[in-house]
All heavy atoms as TSV, in Angstrom:
chain	resi	resn	atom	element	x	y	z
A	1	MET	N	N	45.878	72.148	79.012
A	1	MET	CA	C	47.022	71.566	79.666
A	1	MET	C	C	48.196	71.523	78.684
A	1	MET	O	O	48.014	71.135	77.523
A	1	MET	CB	C	46.661	70.151	80.124
A	1	MET	CG	C	47.745	69.473	80.910
A	1	MET	SD	S	47.156	68.061	81.808
A	1	MET	CE	C	47.674	66.762	80.729
A	2	ALA	N	N	49.367	71.873	79.136
A	2	ALA	CA	C	50.542	71.885	78.266
A	2	ALA	C	C	51.070	70.474	78.059
A	2	ALA	O	O	51.224	69.703	79.016
A	2	ALA	CB	C	51.624	72.761	78.886
A	3	VAL	N	N	51.283	70.145	76.804
A	3	VAL	CA	C	51.814	68.821	76.464
A	3	VAL	C	C	53.036	69.046	75.598
A	3	VAL	O	O	53.011	69.820	74.638
A	3	VAL	CB	C	50.765	67.973	75.703
A	3	VAL	CG1	C	51.337	66.626	75.307
A	3	VAL	CG2	C	49.518	67.806	76.528
A	4	GLN	N	N	54.125	68.344	75.916
A	4	GLN	CA	C	55.345	68.528	75.151
A	4	GLN	C	C	55.191	67.957	73.739
A	4	GLN	O	O	54.443	67.007	73.536
A	4	GLN	CB	C	56.517	67.866	75.871
A	4	GLN	CG	C	56.378	66.365	76.035
A	4	GLN	CD	C	57.428	65.795	76.977
A	4	GLN	OE1	O	57.953	66.514	77.778
A	4	GLN	NE2	N	57.686	64.521	76.851
A	5	LYS	N	N	55.886	68.578	72.801
A	5	LYS	CA	C	55.775	68.150	71.407
A	5	LYS	C	C	56.518	66.841	71.180
A	5	LYS	O	O	56.059	65.991	70.435
A	5	LYS	CB	C	56.339	69.243	70.516
A	5	LYS	CG	C	56.090	69.061	69.053
A	5	LYS	CD	C	56.508	70.308	68.286
A	5	LYS	CE	C	56.136	70.157	66.827
A	5	LYS	NZ	N	56.521	71.378	66.070
A	6	SER	N	N	57.681	66.685	71.816
A	6	SER	CA	C	58.455	65.445	71.683
A	6	SER	C	C	59.157	65.158	72.996
A	6	SER	O	O	59.359	66.052	73.820
A	6	SER	CB	C	59.463	65.562	70.552
A	6	SER	OG	O	60.362	66.626	70.814
A	7	LYS	N	N	59.556	63.903	73.162
A	7	LYS	CA	C	60.198	63.463	74.409
A	7	LYS	C	C	61.567	64.116	74.558
A	7	LYS	O	O	62.327	64.201	73.587
A	7	LYS	CB	C	60.322	61.941	74.386
A	7	LYS	CG	C	60.963	61.371	75.607
A	7	LYS	CD	C	61.084	59.857	75.508
A	7	LYS	CE	C	61.818	59.311	76.707
A	7	LYS	NZ	N	61.973	57.851	76.636
A	8	LYS	N	N	61.883	64.534	75.777
A	8	LYS	CA	C	63.227	65.065	76.053
A	8	LYS	C	C	64.208	63.913	76.102
A	8	LYS	O	O	63.950	62.883	76.729
A	8	LYS	CB	C	63.239	65.783	77.397
A	8	LYS	CG	C	62.882	67.234	77.297
A	8	LYS	CD	C	63.400	67.950	78.495
A	8	LYS	CE	C	63.223	69.327	78.433
A	8	LYS	NZ	N	62.859	70.414	78.381
A	9	SER	N	N	65.334	64.090	75.470
A	9	SER	CA	C	66.351	63.032	75.489
A	9	SER	C	C	67.032	62.991	76.859
A	9	SER	O	O	67.041	63.982	77.599
A	9	SER	CB	C	67.399	63.298	74.416
A	9	SER	OG	O	68.161	64.445	74.737
A	10	PRO	N	N	67.634	61.859	77.233
A	10	PRO	CA	C	68.348	61.775	78.511
A	10	PRO	C	C	69.459	62.829	78.627
A	10	PRO	O	O	69.734	63.345	79.702
A	10	PRO	CB	C	68.915	60.372	78.519
A	10	PRO	CG	C	68.019	59.591	77.637
A	10	PRO	CD	C	67.573	60.548	76.581
A	11	SER	N	N	70.086	63.154	77.503
A	11	SER	CA	C	71.141	64.170	77.531
A	11	SER	C	C	70.589	65.527	77.946
A	11	SER	O	O	71.155	66.214	78.803
A	11	SER	CB	C	71.786	64.266	76.156
A	11	SER	OG	O	72.721	65.315	76.133
A	12	ARG	N	N	69.466	65.933	77.382
A	12	ARG	CA	C	68.881	67.219	77.728
A	12	ARG	C	C	68.344	67.203	79.159
A	12	ARG	O	O	68.433	68.207	79.867
A	12	ARG	CB	C	67.760	67.560	76.752
A	12	ARG	CG	C	68.286	67.800	75.369
A	12	ARG	CD	C	67.689	69.065	74.805
A	12	ARG	NE	N	68.223	69.311	73.484
A	12	ARG	CZ	C	68.950	70.348	73.157
A	12	ARG	NH1	N	69.250	71.246	74.057
A	12	ARG	NH2	N	69.384	70.511	71.947
A	13	ARG	N	N	67.784	66.092	79.580
A	13	ARG	CA	C	67.295	65.965	80.963
A	13	ARG	C	C	68.459	66.151	81.933
A	13	ARG	O	O	68.358	66.873	82.919
A	13	ARG	CB	C	66.655	64.586	81.159
A	13	ARG	CG	C	66.185	64.339	82.563
A	13	ARG	CD	C	65.947	62.859	82.818
A	13	ARG	NE	N	67.206	62.144	82.711
A	13	ARG	CZ	C	67.294	60.841	82.388
A	13	ARG	NH1	N	66.214	60.151	82.132
A	13	ARG	NH2	N	68.451	60.261	82.334
A	14	ASN	N	N	69.596	65.509	81.655
A	14	ASN	CA	C	70.766	65.595	82.546
A	14	ASN	C	C	71.383	66.986	82.507
A	14	ASN	O	O	71.908	67.445	83.530
A	14	ASN	CB	C	71.786	64.536	82.176
A	14	ASN	CG	C	71.265	63.140	82.423
A	14	ASN	OD1	O	70.349	62.930	83.217
A	14	ASN	ND2	N	71.827	62.167	81.734
A	15	MET	N	N	71.332	67.662	81.369
A	15	MET	CA	C	71.843	69.030	81.300
A	15	MET	C	C	71.008	69.948	82.195
A	15	MET	O	O	71.540	70.844	82.837
A	15	MET	CB	C	71.827	69.541	79.858
A	15	MET	CG	C	72.996	69.036	79.040
A	15	MET	SD	S	73.137	69.920	77.484
A	15	MET	CE	C	72.139	68.897	76.430
A	16	ARG	N	N	69.700	69.734	82.228
A	16	ARG	CA	C	68.832	70.546	83.065
A	16	ARG	C	C	69.129	70.300	84.534
A	16	ARG	O	O	69.091	71.217	85.346
A	16	ARG	CB	C	67.366	70.217	82.770
A	16	ARG	CG	C	66.390	71.089	83.549
A	16	ARG	CD	C	64.954	70.674	83.361
A	16	ARG	NE	N	64.660	69.427	84.037
A	16	ARG	CZ	C	64.317	68.290	83.421
A	16	ARG	NH1	N	64.238	68.233	82.116
A	16	ARG	NH2	N	64.089	67.208	84.104
A	17	ARG	N	N	69.438	69.076	84.885
A	17	ARG	CA	C	69.696	68.716	86.285
A	17	ARG	C	C	71.132	69.021	86.725
A	17	ARG	O	O	71.488	68.748	87.870
A	17	ARG	CB	C	69.435	67.232	86.496
A	17	ARG	CG	C	67.994	66.846	86.346
A	17	ARG	CD	C	67.795	65.374	86.523
A	17	ARG	NE	N	66.404	64.999	86.370
A	17	ARG	CZ	C	65.982	63.751	86.308
A	17	ARG	NH1	N	66.837	62.754	86.394
A	17	ARG	NH2	N	64.709	63.477	86.165
A	18	GLY	N	N	71.932	69.567	85.859
A	18	GLY	CA	C	73.348	69.806	86.164
A	18	GLY	C	C	73.584	70.761	87.339
A	18	GLY	O	O	74.615	70.700	87.987
A	19	HIS	N	N	72.624	71.629	87.630
A	19	HIS	CA	C	72.793	72.627	88.705
A	19	HIS	C	C	72.079	72.222	89.977
A	19	HIS	O	O	72.027	72.999	90.925
A	19	HIS	CB	C	72.259	73.983	88.251
A	19	HIS	CG	C	72.938	74.487	87.010
A	19	HIS	ND1	N	74.215	75.005	87.009
A	19	HIS	CD2	C	72.518	74.542	85.732
A	19	HIS	CE1	C	74.547	75.359	85.769
A	19	HIS	NE2	N	73.528	75.073	84.980
A	20	ASP	N	N	71.495	71.039	90.021
A	20	ASP	CA	C	70.673	70.622	91.166
A	20	ASP	C	C	71.461	69.968	92.281
A	20	ASP	O	O	70.881	69.600	93.295
A	20	ASP	CB	C	69.569	69.667	90.715
A	20	ASP	CG	C	68.547	70.357	89.834
A	20	ASP	OD1	O	68.546	71.596	89.791
A	20	ASP	OD2	O	67.751	69.649	89.186
A	21	LYS	N	N	72.743	69.799	92.125
A	21	LYS	CA	C	73.528	69.102	93.136
A	21	LYS	C	C	73.650	69.926	94.414
A	21	LYS	O	O	73.573	71.167	94.391
A	21	LYS	CB	C	74.912	68.740	92.622
A	21	LYS	CG	C	75.777	69.932	92.339
A	21	LYS	CD	C	77.104	69.527	91.790
A	21	LYS	CE	C	77.910	70.771	91.448
A	21	LYS	NZ	N	79.163	70.452	90.836
A	22	LEU	N	N	73.863	69.250	95.541
A	22	LEU	CA	C	74.043	69.923	96.818
A	22	LEU	C	C	75.517	70.194	97.030
A	22	LEU	O	O	76.372	69.370	96.692
A	22	LEU	CB	C	73.523	69.046	97.956
A	22	LEU	CG	C	72.038	68.732	97.941
A	22	LEU	CD1	C	71.709	67.752	99.044
A	22	LEU	CD2	C	71.234	69.998	98.129
A	23	SER	N	N	75.820	71.335	97.608
A	23	SER	CA	C	77.207	71.656	97.906
A	23	SER	C	C	77.545	71.194	99.318
A	23	SER	O	O	76.659	71.073	100.163
A	23	SER	CB	C	77.451	73.160	97.770
A	23	SER	OG	O	76.641	73.854	98.686
A	24	GLY	N	N	78.802	70.966	99.557
A	24	GLY	CA	C	79.252	70.540	100.886
A	24	GLY	C	C	79.189	71.677	101.887
A	24	GLY	O	O	79.169	72.856	101.517
A	25	ALA	N	N	79.133	71.329	103.149
A	25	ALA	CA	C	79.094	72.347	104.204
A	25	ALA	C	C	80.439	73.081	104.256
A	25	ALA	O	O	81.499	72.469	104.109
A	25	ALA	CB	C	78.810	71.703	105.551
A	26	THR	N	N	80.388	74.381	104.491
A	26	THR	CA	C	81.594	75.180	104.612
A	26	THR	C	C	82.184	74.971	106.001
A	26	THR	O	O	81.534	75.240	107.012
A	26	THR	CB	C	81.275	76.661	104.385
A	26	THR	OG1	O	80.619	76.800	103.133
A	26	THR	CG2	C	82.550	77.487	104.376
A	27	VAL	N	N	83.399	74.465	106.054
A	27	VAL	CA	C	84.054	74.151	107.322
A	27	VAL	C	C	85.276	75.037	107.464
A	27	VAL	O	O	86.034	75.214	106.517
A	27	VAL	CB	C	84.451	72.668	107.369
A	27	VAL	CG1	C	85.143	72.320	108.678
A	27	VAL	CG2	C	83.235	71.787	107.184
A	28	VAL	N	N	85.453	75.624	108.660
A	28	VAL	CA	C	86.596	76.493	108.926
A	28	VAL	C	C	87.351	75.974	110.146
A	28	VAL	O	O	86.827	75.198	110.937
A	28	VAL	CB	C	86.165	77.958	109.169
A	28	VAL	CG1	C	85.534	78.532	107.929
A	28	VAL	CG2	C	85.220	78.042	110.311
A	29	THR	N	N	88.576	76.423	110.315
A	29	THR	CA	C	89.383	76.086	111.484
A	29	THR	C	C	89.347	77.250	112.456
A	29	THR	O	O	89.653	78.386	112.081
A	29	THR	CB	C	90.828	75.776	111.077
A	29	THR	OG1	O	90.817	74.722	110.120
A	29	THR	CG2	C	91.655	75.348	112.274
A	30	ASP	N	N	88.971	76.977	113.691
A	30	ASP	CA	C	88.868	78.000	114.714
A	30	ASP	C	C	90.259	78.464	115.127
A	30	ASP	O	O	91.127	77.635	115.387
A	30	ASP	CB	C	88.089	77.481	115.901
A	30	ASP	CG	C	87.744	78.563	116.892
A	30	ASP	OD1	O	87.160	79.558	116.475
A	30	ASP	OD2	O	88.073	78.400	118.078
A	31	ALA	N	N	90.476	79.764	115.199
A	31	ALA	CA	C	91.788	80.294	115.548
A	31	ALA	C	C	92.113	80.062	117.024
A	31	ALA	O	O	93.273	79.877	117.389
A	31	ALA	CB	C	91.852	81.780	115.242
A	32	THR	N	N	91.107	80.046	117.900
A	32	THR	CA	C	91.348	79.899	119.321
A	32	THR	C	C	91.650	78.456	119.702
A	32	THR	O	O	92.628	78.173	120.396
A	32	THR	CB	C	90.116	80.366	120.123
A	32	THR	OG1	O	89.806	81.683	119.722
A	32	THR	CG2	C	90.379	80.332	121.607
A	33	THR	N	N	90.827	77.534	119.214
A	33	THR	CA	C	90.930	76.134	119.626
A	33	THR	C	C	91.632	75.260	118.606
A	33	THR	O	O	92.155	74.200	118.949
A	33	THR	CB	C	89.541	75.545	119.874
A	33	THR	OG1	O	88.805	75.570	118.650
A	33	THR	CG2	C	88.809	76.325	120.927
A	34	GLY	N	N	91.653	75.663	117.356
A	34	GLY	CA	C	92.249	74.840	116.303
A	34	GLY	C	C	91.319	73.738	115.809
A	34	GLY	O	O	91.708	72.951	114.956
A	35	SER	N	N	90.105	73.679	116.340
A	35	SER	CA	C	89.165	72.640	115.908
A	35	SER	C	C	88.435	73.114	114.664
A	35	SER	O	O	88.320	74.308	114.396
A	35	SER	CB	C	88.169	72.338	117.020
A	35	SER	OG	O	87.366	73.453	117.287
A	36	ARG	N	N	87.909	72.150	113.906
A	36	ARG	CA	C	87.172	72.470	112.696
A	36	ARG	C	C	85.688	72.447	112.991
A	36	ARG	O	O	85.218	71.570	113.697
A	36	ARG	CB	C	87.517	71.471	111.584
A	36	ARG	CG	C	88.977	71.607	111.143
A	36	ARG	CD	C	89.404	70.528	110.176
A	36	ARG	NE	N	88.583	70.369	109.016
A	36	ARG	CZ	C	88.662	71.080	107.884
A	36	ARG	NH1	N	89.579	72.003	107.819
A	36	ARG	NH2	N	87.863	70.857	106.863
A	37	HIS	N	N	84.961	73.444	112.472
A	37	HIS	CA	C	83.527	73.524	112.716
A	37	HIS	C	C	82.867	74.226	111.526
A	37	HIS	O	O	83.539	74.843	110.696
A	37	HIS	CB	C	83.236	74.279	114.015
A	37	HIS	CG	C	83.709	75.696	114.005
A	37	HIS	ND1	N	82.912	76.752	113.611
A	37	HIS	CD2	C	84.909	76.250	114.305
A	37	HIS	CE1	C	83.597	77.874	113.676
A	37	HIS	NE2	N	84.814	77.603	114.092
A	38	ARG	N	N	81.547	74.117	111.434
A	38	ARG	CA	C	80.809	74.801	110.388
A	38	ARG	C	C	80.796	76.296	110.659
A	38	ARG	O	O	80.836	76.719	111.814
A	38	ARG	CB	C	79.373	74.282	110.334
A	38	ARG	CG	C	79.305	72.841	109.852
A	38	ARG	CD	C	77.898	72.346	109.797
A	38	ARG	NE	N	77.136	73.174	108.854
A	38	ARG	CZ	C	75.817	73.123	108.760
A	38	ARG	NH1	N	75.115	72.319	109.533
A	38	ARG	NH2	N	75.186	73.881	107.874
A	39	ARG	N	N	80.760	77.094	109.614
A	39	ARG	CA	C	80.738	78.542	109.770
A	39	ARG	C	C	79.505	78.972	110.537
A	39	ARG	O	O	78.429	78.408	110.357
A	39	ARG	CB	C	80.765	79.227	108.413
A	39	ARG	CG	C	82.133	79.153	107.753
A	39	ARG	CD	C	82.168	79.854	106.420
A	39	ARG	NE	N	81.810	81.257	106.479
A	39	ARG	CZ	C	82.632	82.245	106.825
A	39	ARG	NH1	N	83.866	81.968	107.173
A	39	ARG	NH2	N	82.223	83.481	106.826
A	40	HIS	N	N	79.646	79.983	111.387
A	40	HIS	CA	C	78.569	80.558	112.183
A	40	HIS	C	C	77.992	79.568	113.202
A	40	HIS	O	O	76.854	79.709	113.632
A	40	HIS	CB	C	77.447	81.128	111.305
A	40	HIS	CG	C	77.942	82.078	110.275
A	40	HIS	ND1	N	78.443	83.316	110.584
A	40	HIS	CD2	C	78.025	81.963	108.926
A	40	HIS	CE1	C	78.826	83.919	109.468
A	40	HIS	NE2	N	78.585	83.127	108.462
A	41	HIS	N	N	78.772	78.557	113.575
A	41	HIS	CA	C	78.382	77.617	114.621
A	41	HIS	C	C	79.483	77.624	115.693
A	41	HIS	O	O	80.613	78.018	115.402
A	41	HIS	CB	C	78.227	76.199	114.058
A	41	HIS	CG	C	76.989	76.016	113.239
A	41	HIS	ND1	N	76.825	76.636	112.011
A	41	HIS	CD2	C	75.870	75.297	113.463
A	41	HIS	CE1	C	75.643	76.298	111.516
A	41	HIS	NE2	N	75.036	75.478	112.380
A	42	ILE	N	N	79.173	77.133	116.877
A	42	ILE	CA	C	80.162	77.137	117.947
A	42	ILE	C	C	81.183	76.023	117.722
A	42	ILE	O	O	80.878	75.018	117.080
A	42	ILE	CB	C	79.522	76.995	119.337
A	42	ILE	CG1	C	78.752	75.676	119.460
A	42	ILE	CG2	C	78.636	78.172	119.646
A	42	ILE	CD1	C	78.240	75.400	120.862
A	43	ALA	N	N	82.387	76.224	118.225
A	43	ALA	CA	C	83.443	75.231	118.162
A	43	ALA	C	C	83.617	74.628	119.545
A	43	ALA	O	O	83.816	75.336	120.531
A	43	ALA	CB	C	84.750	75.891	117.719
A	44	VAL	N	N	83.515	73.302	119.626
A	44	VAL	CA	C	83.627	72.616	120.907
A	44	VAL	C	C	85.044	72.051	121.018
A	44	VAL	O	O	85.515	71.342	120.154
A	44	VAL	CB	C	82.596	71.466	121.006
A	44	VAL	CG1	C	82.721	70.762	122.329
A	44	VAL	CG2	C	81.195	72.032	120.824
A	45	ALA	N	N	85.722	72.403	122.127
A	45	ALA	CA	C	87.081	71.922	122.354
A	45	ALA	C	C	87.302	71.747	123.845
A	45	ALA	O	O	87.188	72.711	124.607
A	45	ALA	CB	C	88.088	72.912	121.784
A	46	GLY	N	N	87.617	70.544	124.253
A	46	GLY	CA	C	87.934	70.289	125.652
A	46	GLY	C	C	86.757	70.527	126.606
A	46	GLY	O	O	86.962	70.916	127.736
A	47	GLY	N	N	85.546	70.378	126.135
A	47	GLY	CA	C	84.389	70.553	126.994
A	47	GLY	C	C	83.825	71.974	126.935
A	47	GLY	O	O	82.666	72.200	127.243
A	48	ALA	N	N	84.638	72.949	126.539
A	48	ALA	CA	C	84.162	74.338	126.436
A	48	ALA	C	C	83.749	74.614	124.992
A	48	ALA	O	O	84.230	73.993	124.072
A	48	ALA	CB	C	85.260	75.304	126.847
A	49	SER	N	N	82.838	75.561	124.837
A	49	SER	CA	C	82.371	75.929	123.506
A	49	SER	C	C	82.735	77.377	123.233
A	49	SER	O	O	82.519	78.248	124.054
A	49	SER	CB	C	80.851	75.740	123.420
A	49	SER	OG	O	80.522	74.399	123.659
A	50	TYR	N	N	83.309	77.616	122.045
A	50	TYR	CA	C	83.772	78.949	121.665
A	50	TYR	C	C	83.052	79.422	120.429
A	50	TYR	O	O	82.714	78.636	119.534
A	50	TYR	CB	C	85.278	78.926	121.372
A	50	TYR	CG	C	86.119	78.629	122.579
A	50	TYR	CD1	C	86.433	77.338	122.938
A	50	TYR	CD2	C	86.595	79.670	123.366
A	50	TYR	CE1	C	87.219	77.069	124.041
A	50	TYR	CE2	C	87.376	79.421	124.477
A	50	TYR	CZ	C	87.671	78.112	124.815
A	50	TYR	OH	O	88.442	77.858	125.911
A	51	TYR	N	N	82.771	80.724	120.370
A	51	TYR	CA	C	82.217	81.347	119.181
A	51	TYR	C	C	82.940	82.657	118.954
A	51	TYR	O	O	83.002	83.521	119.827
A	51	TYR	CB	C	80.715	81.611	119.349
A	51	TYR	CG	C	80.083	82.171	118.100
A	51	TYR	CD1	C	79.868	81.380	116.987
A	51	TYR	CD2	C	79.727	83.511	118.017
A	51	TYR	CE1	C	79.297	81.881	115.835
A	51	TYR	CE2	C	79.165	84.043	116.885
A	51	TYR	CZ	C	78.947	83.220	115.781
A	51	TYR	OH	O	78.395	83.728	114.643
A	52	ARG	N	N	83.569	82.804	117.808
A	52	ARG	CA	C	84.336	83.991	117.429
A	52	ARG	C	C	85.379	84.347	118.470
A	52	ARG	O	O	85.562	85.505	118.843
A	52	ARG	CB	C	83.405	85.168	117.166
A	52	ARG	CG	C	82.455	84.900	116.011
A	52	ARG	CD	C	81.567	86.066	115.724
A	52	ARG	NE	N	82.367	87.170	115.217
A	52	ARG	CZ	C	81.870	88.380	114.959
A	52	ARG	NH1	N	80.610	88.624	115.162
A	52	ARG	NH2	N	82.644	89.324	114.504
A	53	GLY	N	N	86.089	83.337	119.006
A	53	GLY	CA	C	87.185	83.564	119.934
A	53	GLY	C	C	86.805	83.744	121.376
A	53	GLY	O	O	87.660	83.893	122.226
A	54	ARG	N	N	85.497	83.742	121.685
A	54	ARG	CA	C	85.054	83.910	123.074
A	54	ARG	C	C	84.377	82.644	123.556
A	54	ARG	O	O	83.666	81.979	122.812
A	54	ARG	CB	C	84.078	85.073	123.190
A	54	ARG	CG	C	84.754	86.410	123.077
A	54	ARG	CD	C	83.753	87.516	123.268
A	54	ARG	NE	N	83.125	87.733	121.933
A	54	ARG	CZ	C	82.034	88.432	121.756
A	54	ARG	NH1	N	81.410	88.981	122.768
A	54	ARG	NH2	N	81.554	88.593	120.546
A	55	GLU	N	N	84.590	82.337	124.835
A	55	GLU	CA	C	83.960	81.167	125.418
A	55	GLU	C	C	82.484	81.484	125.704
A	55	GLU	O	O	82.168	82.420	126.422
A	55	GLU	CB	C	84.651	80.760	126.724
A	55	GLU	CG	C	84.137	79.485	127.314
A	55	GLU	CD	C	84.934	79.046	128.536
A	55	GLU	OE1	O	86.033	79.597	128.757
A	55	GLU	OE2	O	84.435	78.194	129.243
A	56	VAL	N	N	81.561	80.721	125.088
A	56	VAL	CA	C	80.138	81.004	125.266
A	56	VAL	C	C	79.470	79.982	126.182
A	56	VAL	O	O	78.489	80.306	126.840
A	56	VAL	CB	C	79.401	81.066	123.906
A	56	VAL	CG1	C	79.841	82.283	123.137
A	56	VAL	CG2	C	79.638	79.807	123.101
A	57	ILE	N	N	79.986	78.770	126.239
A	57	ILE	CA	C	79.461	77.749	127.140
A	57	ILE	C	C	80.646	77.165	127.898
A	57	ILE	O	O	81.572	76.602	127.304
A	57	ILE	CB	C	78.695	76.642	126.373
A	57	ILE	CG1	C	77.536	77.231	125.584
A	57	ILE	CG2	C	78.203	75.581	127.334
A	57	ILE	CD1	C	76.825	76.244	124.711
A	58	ALA	N	N	80.616	77.311	129.213
A	58	ALA	CA	C	81.725	76.817	130.032
A	58	ALA	C	C	81.667	75.304	130.113
A	58	ALA	O	O	80.602	74.711	130.009
A	58	ALA	CB	C	81.636	77.431	131.422
A	59	PRO	N	N	82.815	74.673	130.329
A	59	PRO	CA	C	82.799	73.219	130.490
A	59	PRO	C	C	82.084	72.824	131.767
A	59	PRO	O	O	82.043	73.616	132.728
A	59	PRO	CB	C	84.293	72.858	130.545
A	59	PRO	CG	C	84.994	74.088	130.937
A	59	PRO	CD	C	84.155	75.231	130.438
A	60	PRO	N	N	81.510	71.656	131.801
A	60	PRO	CA	C	80.809	71.229	133.013
A	60	PRO	C	C	81.795	71.083	134.180
A	60	PRO	O	O	82.942	70.666	133.994
A	60	PRO	CB	C	80.189	69.868	132.647
A	60	PRO	CG	C	80.949	69.411	131.460
A	60	PRO	CD	C	81.450	70.620	130.746
A	61	ALA	N	N	81.358	71.469	135.374
A	61	ALA	CA	C	82.218	71.395	136.545
A	61	ALA	C	C	82.494	69.948	136.897
A	61	ALA	O	O	81.620	69.080	136.748
A	61	ALA	CB	C	81.547	72.109	137.728
A	62	ALA	N	N	83.686	69.672	137.359
A	62	ALA	CA	C	84.047	68.313	137.757
A	62	ALA	C	C	83.293	67.934	139.027
A	62	ALA	O	O	83.157	68.739	139.952
A	62	ALA	CB	C	85.549	68.211	137.994
A	63	ALA	N	N	82.802	66.727	139.075
A	63	ALA	CA	C	82.056	66.266	140.238
A	63	ALA	C	C	83.038	65.894	141.350
A	63	ALA	O	O	83.757	64.910	141.255
A	63	ALA	CB	C	81.194	65.075	139.875
A	64	ASP	N	N	83.106	66.735	142.379
A	64	ASP	CA	C	84.043	66.512	143.483
A	64	ASP	C	C	83.341	65.872	144.684
A	64	ASP	O	O	83.829	65.983	145.805
A	64	ASP	CB	C	84.668	67.849	143.912
A	64	ASP	CG	C	85.617	68.369	142.824
A	64	ASP	OD1	O	86.152	67.536	142.080
A	64	ASP	OD2	O	85.796	69.594	142.752
A	65	THR	N	N	82.240	65.236	144.486
A	65	THR	CA	C	81.543	64.614	145.590
A	65	THR	C	C	82.108	63.220	145.842
A	65	THR	O	O	82.473	62.502	144.916
A	65	THR	CB	C	80.038	64.490	145.292
A	65	THR	OG1	O	79.862	63.691	144.108
A	65	THR	CG2	C	79.409	65.864	145.060
A	66	GLU	N	N	82.211	62.897	147.122
A	66	GLU	CA	C	82.726	61.567	147.490
A	66	GLU	C	C	81.565	60.636	147.680
A	66	GLU	O	O	80.543	60.974	148.249
A	66	GLU	CB	C	83.539	61.651	148.804
A	66	GLU	CG	C	84.780	62.500	148.671
A	66	GLU	CD	C	85.532	62.531	149.965
A	66	GLU	OE1	O	85.294	61.652	150.818
A	66	GLU	OE2	O	86.356	63.444	150.123
A	67	GLU	N	N	81.721	59.426	147.172
A	67	GLU	CA	C	80.671	58.424	147.334
A	67	GLU	C	C	80.820	57.775	148.690
A	67	GLU	O	O	81.905	57.469	149.152
A	67	GLU	CB	C	80.769	57.382	146.231
A	67	GLU	CG	C	80.504	57.970	144.850
A	67	GLU	CD	C	80.516	56.892	143.785
A	67	GLU	OE1	O	80.218	55.740	144.112
A	67	GLU	OE2	O	80.877	57.222	142.648
A	68	GLU	N	N	79.696	57.612	149.363
A	68	GLU	CA	C	79.716	57.026	150.711
A	68	GLU	C	C	79.328	55.582	150.667
A	68	GLU	O	O	78.628	55.091	149.930
A	68	GLU	CB	C	78.764	57.781	151.620
A	68	GLU	CG	C	79.271	59.221	151.808
A	68	GLU	CD	C	78.297	59.975	152.720
A	68	GLU	OE1	O	77.634	59.365	153.551
A	68	GLU	OE2	O	78.244	61.193	152.561
């Protein structure tokens, strides 16, 4: 079993961990809707969903039924 010769100092431990941080999500502004969304995800604006400038999910139809 491998055993270290001497204890690692906190400075060396922190230097090793310097690259372990998480980066923030990449957010872009959609040219069609102007809304901000994550890259390669759909942009939701006004009930409709857009991907790369095309509407992929239509907004839900308005309920025109009258209550009796």
